[in-house]
Each structure stands twice: as structure tokens, then as C-alpha cells.
N, C-alpha and C positions, 0 to 999 in steps of 0.2 A: 617938522616934527621937533618939538621943544627938547625932547630927550637928547637927540643927537647934537643939537646946537649947544645945550648945556655941557655935554661931554667935550665937544670941540673947544669951547671957550675955557673950560677948566684946564685943558692941556695946552692952552695958548697956541693953538694951531690956526693957521689961516683956512679959509674955505678951500683954497687950492691944495693945501697940504693934506687936509682931511680927504679930499677927493682922491688924491694920489694914493693914499693908503689902501683904497678899495678899487682903484682902477677906473675912476670916473672923473670927469672934468669938474673944476670948481663950480661952473655954472650948474651942472647936474646936482652936485652936493647941495648947493644953495636951494635948489628946487625941492630937494628932500626935506631940508630944514624948514622951509616956509610952508610946506604942504602943497605946493603947486604940482608936485609929482610924488606919487607914492613910490617907495623903494620896490623895484621890480623883483620877481622871484629869483632871477638869475644873479642879482646883487645882494640879496638878503643875507645870505650866510657870510659873505665878505664884510658887510657893514656890522653884523652882529659880532664877528670875530675881532674886528678892529676896535669896536667901541665897548665890547663887553656887555652890551644890552642884548638880552635874550631875543631870538627871532619872534617869539610870541608877543613881546612887547612892542616891537617895531611894526609888525604886520600880523595881528591876530588871525586874519583871514587866511594867511599863507603858512603859518607856523607848522601845521600838520603836514603840509606838503614838503617843507624843508626837512622835518624829522623823518618822514618816510623815505626821502631820497638819500639822506645820510645813512639810514639803516640798510638800504639796498647796496650801498657802495662797499 
């Protein structure tokens, strides 16, 4: 996903450093960036909080799920 790659590069973070911010490996973060793997629901909020990119822009199909779980908490 180009949005998270742009975010990471603007902050001069390595792939490994970006992954550490959300608790995933650099390999996993790289898969998110390239689109080989979509950000799973359990990591969506963490990626959103770290990057400042709203969940609905990262995963439009899961944004309602994240909003609902946040409201229930």
C-alpha cells in the first residue's frame, strides 16, 4: 500500500523500524507496503495510530469493524 510506504519514507524509517512500531516484523510490514498482504483486522488500529492514516483509508472493508469495536470498548 503506497500510503504507508510514503509515510515510512517521509519519516526516514526502515521497514524494520516501521514494523516495530506496530508489533510486526519488517518482512510483514514490507508485505503490507507491497500489497502482498492486506493489513489484518487485529493490526489495523495499530497501523492507523502509528501512521495517522485513518482505518477506512487503510482497509475500507474493515473500517466499520474497527469503529464498532472501539465503541464497544
